[in-house]
C-alpha positions in Angstrom: -112.0 159.3 41.6 -110.4 158.0 44.6 -106.6 156.1 43.7 -107.6 152.4 43.5 -105.2 150.5 46.2 -103.2 147.9 44.0 -102.1 151.1 41.8 -101.3 153.0 45.1 -99.5 149.9 46.6 -97.8 149.4 42.7 -97.0 153.3 43.6 -95.5 153.2 47.0 -93.6 149.8 45.8 -92.0 151.9 43.1 -91.0 154.7 45.9 -88.8 152.3 48.3 -87.4 150.9 45.1 -86.3 154.0 44.0 -85.0 154.6 47.5 -83.0 151.8 47.6 -85.2 150.1 50.7 -85.2 146.8 47.5 -82.0 147.0 45.3 -81.7 145.7 41.9 -81.3 141.5 42.1 -83.1 141.6 45.2 -86.3 140.0 46.2 -89.3 141.1 47.1 -91.6 139.9 50.7 -94.1 137.5 49.4 -97.3 138.1 48.8 -98.8 136.7 51.9 -96.1 138.5 53.5 -97.3 141.6 52.2 -100.7 140.7 53.6 -99.9 140.1 56.5 -98.7 143.5 56.8 -101.7 144.9 56.3 -100.4 146.8 53.3 -103.6 145.0 50.9 -105.7 141.6 50.3 -103.7 139.2 48.5 -105.9 140.3 44.7 -104.7 143.9 45.4 -100.8 142.6 46.2 -100.9 140.2 43.0 -102.4 143.3 40.7 -99.4 146.1 41.9 -96.5 143.3 41.4 -97.8 142.6 37.6 -98.3 146.5 37.4 -94.3 146.9 38.4 -93.5 144.4 35.3 -95.8 146.2 33.8 -93.1 148.9 34.6 -90.4 146.9 33.9 -89.0 147.9 37.2 -90.2 144.2 38.4 -89.0 140.9 36.8 -90.7 137.1 37.8 -88.5 134.6 38.3 -89.4 130.7 38.5 -88.8 129.3 41.7 -87.5 132.9 43.3 -90.4 135.0 43.2 -90.5 138.8 42.2 -86.9 140.4 42.6 -86.6 144.1 41.6 -84.7 143.9 37.6 -81.1 144.8 37.5 -82.6 147.1 35.1 -84.9 149.9 36.0 -87.3 150.3 34.3 -87.0 149.9 30.0 -84.3 149.0 27.5 -84.3 151.6 25.5 -84.2 150.4 21.8 -83.3 153.5 19.4 -84.7 152.2 15.9 -83.3 154.8 13.8 -80.1 155.1 15.2 -78.5 151.4 16.9 -77.7 150.3 13.4 -75.6 153.4 12.4 -71.8 152.7 12.4 -70.9 154.5 15.8 -73.3 152.7 17.8 -73.2 149.5 16.9 -69.5 150.1 17.2 -69.0 152.1 20.2 -65.9 150.7 22.4 -65.7 148.3 20.2 -68.7 146.6 20.9 -69.9 143.2 18.7 -73.1 145.2 17.3 -76.1 147.3 18.1 -77.6 145.4 21.1 -74.0 145.2 23.0 -73.8 148.7 22.7 -76.7 148.8 24.2 -76.4 147.3 27.2 -73.2 148.2 27.6 -74.1 151.6 27.9 -76.7 150.7 31.4 -73.2 149.8 32.6 -73.9 145.9 31.9 -72.1 142.8 30.4 -74.1 141.7 27.2 -73.6 137.9 26.9 -75.2 136.1 23.5 -75.0 132.0 23.1 -75.1 132.1 19.4 -75.9 128.7 17.3 -74.4 128.8 14.0 -75.6 126.2 11.3 -76.7 126.1 7.8 -80.0 125.8 6.6 -83.5 126.2 5.1 -84.9 129.7 6.5 -89.1 129.2 7.1 -91.5 130.6 4.0 -91.5 134.0 4.3 -88.0 134.9 5.1 -87.8 132.8 2.1 -88.9 135.2 0.4 -87.6 138.0 1.4 -84.0 136.8 0.5 -85.4 135.4 -2.6 -84.2 131.4 -2.1 -85.3 128.3 -2.5 -87.4 127.1 0.7 -87.2 123.7 0.0 -83.7 123.5 -1.4 -81.0 122.6 1.7 -78.6 124.8 3.0 -79.1 128.0 1.1 -79.0 130.5 4.2 -76.6 131.1 7.0 -79.3 131.1 10.2 -77.1 133.2 13.7 -79.7 131.8 16.3 -78.9 133.9 19.1 -79.7 134.5 22.8 -79.4 137.4 24.2 -79.3 138.4 27.7 -78.2 141.7 30.0 -75.8 140.1 33.1 -78.4 138.0 33.6 -81.0 138.1 32.5 -82.1 137.0 29.1 -83.7 139.8 27.6 -84.1 139.2 23.8 -84.1 136.5 21.5 -82.9 136.7 17.8 -82.3 134.5 14.4 -80.8 136.0 11.9 -80.7 134.5 8.3 -78.5 135.7 5.5 -77.5 134.6 2.4 -75.7 132.0 1.4 -73.9 133.3 -1.8 -72.8 135.7 0.6 -72.3 135.0 3.9 -71.1 131.1 4.0 -67.1 130.6 4.5 -66.9 134.5 5.6 -66.5 135.5 9.1 -70.9 135.5 9.6 -70.0 132.1 10.2 -67.9 132.9 13.4 -68.6 132.5 17.1 -67.3 136.1 17.4 -68.5 138.6 14.3 -65.8 141.9 15.4 -66.8 145.1 16.4 -69.9 146.3 14.8 -71.2 142.8 14.1 -72.1 141.1 11.1 -73.2 144.6 9.2 -69.7 145.8 9.8 -68.4 142.8 8.1 -70.9 142.6 5.3 -70.2 146.3 4.7 -66.1 144.5 4.6 -67.5 142.2 2.3 -68.6 144.8 -0.1 -72.8 144.2 0.7 -73.2 147.1 2.8 -77.3 147.3 4.1 -78.6 151.3 3.2 -82.2 150.4 4.6 -84.1 148.6 6.9 -87.3 147.4 6.9 -88.9 146.9 10.5 -91.9 145.2 11.0 -93.4 144.5 14.6 -96.4 142.2 15.9 -97.2 142.1 19.5 -98.0 138.5 20.6 -98.3 136.1 23.0 -95.0 134.1 22.8 -94.7 130.4 22.4 -94.3 128.0 25.3 -90.7 127.6 24.1 -89.7 132.0 24.0 -91.7 132.5 26.9 -89.2 129.6 29.2 -86.1 130.8 27.2 -87.1 134.9 28.2 -88.6 133.7 31.9 -91.9 135.3 31.2 -96.0 133.9 31.8 -96.4 132.4 28.7 -99.6 135.4 28.9 -97.1 138.1 28.6 -97.3 139.3 25.7 -94.2 139.8 23.3 -92.6 142.1 20.7 -91.7 140.6 17.1 -89.5 142.8 15.4 -89.1 141.3 11.6 -86.0 143.4 10.8 -85.3 143.9 7.0 -81.9 145.2 5.8 -81.4 145.9 2.1 -77.8 146.8 -0.2 -77.8 149.8 -2.3 -78.5 147.8 -4.7 -81.9 146.6 -3.1 -81.0 143.1 -2.6 -82.0 142.0 1.1 -79.0 140.7 2.8 -80.4 139.7 6.2 -83.1 139.3 7.6 -83.7 139.1 11.5 -86.6 138.4 13.8 -86.2 139.9 17.0 -87.9 138.5 20.1 -88.7 140.7 23.1 -90.3 141.3 25.9 -93.4 144.0 26.6 -92.1 144.9 29.7 -88.4 145.2 29.3 -88.2 147.0 25.8 -89.3 150.3 24.9 -89.3 150.7 21.3 -88.8 154.1 19.6 -87.9 155.6 15.7 -87.2 159.0 14.3 -87.5 159.5 11.0 -87.3 162.7 9.0 -90.1 164.8 6.8 -90.9 167.2 4.3 -89.2 170.6 5.3 -91.7 173.5 4.4 -90.0 175.1 1.2 -89.7 170.9 -0.5 -91.2 171.6 -3.5 -94.4 170.5 -4.5 -95.3 171.1 -0.2 -98.6 172.8 -0.3 -97.3 174.6 3.4 
């Protein structure tokens, strides 16, 4: 079967990006320019540009057009190893996200709104707090960027009984971020559960992430428990599916495990 022209064009442009014809941060030609150059119809070019975005090679920026992503490819979120102390405190990083972005050679930036308040009902149930009571949790709502590109929205909720009056209420939570501070407070996280949903963003989320409302996002609900089984943090991450790759690794029983029929 012949390769569709839009796919051929996307491959050609991807090669040109890889060869440096369009360095990170530069604009790709306008669709009308490629049409005039005979590289395809308007529909072909539009579909090729969409494919480049799906690959994580370009991003659409309002009023600027399609630019080559400063992050060529996708950000790899290692859901298994990112929260280990050695990873989240690497080179003094302020948590797992900062360490991931620094490993890409980019500057992590987080704009954090800190407040005391009441969580959504599903978070209140996890944290075992009354959703109708005032100021039961500490809320850290973050807009997180790699350089100038917003790549993640994350809102963490901590029980007020363990978080109020601690460094968790400060803008800078120190090396290793909130997880290291909880460890110091005697509430170290020992198990983590993450639930991933794919959905459309809200208008506010799409605006913050600078993506069209038709673009899908991953919603990652992160629930961290102490050794006693208490939920000490619940966090909701929202990221564009075109900028992130999620991976998880876990052990399974070795063949000689008692009771294993193998």
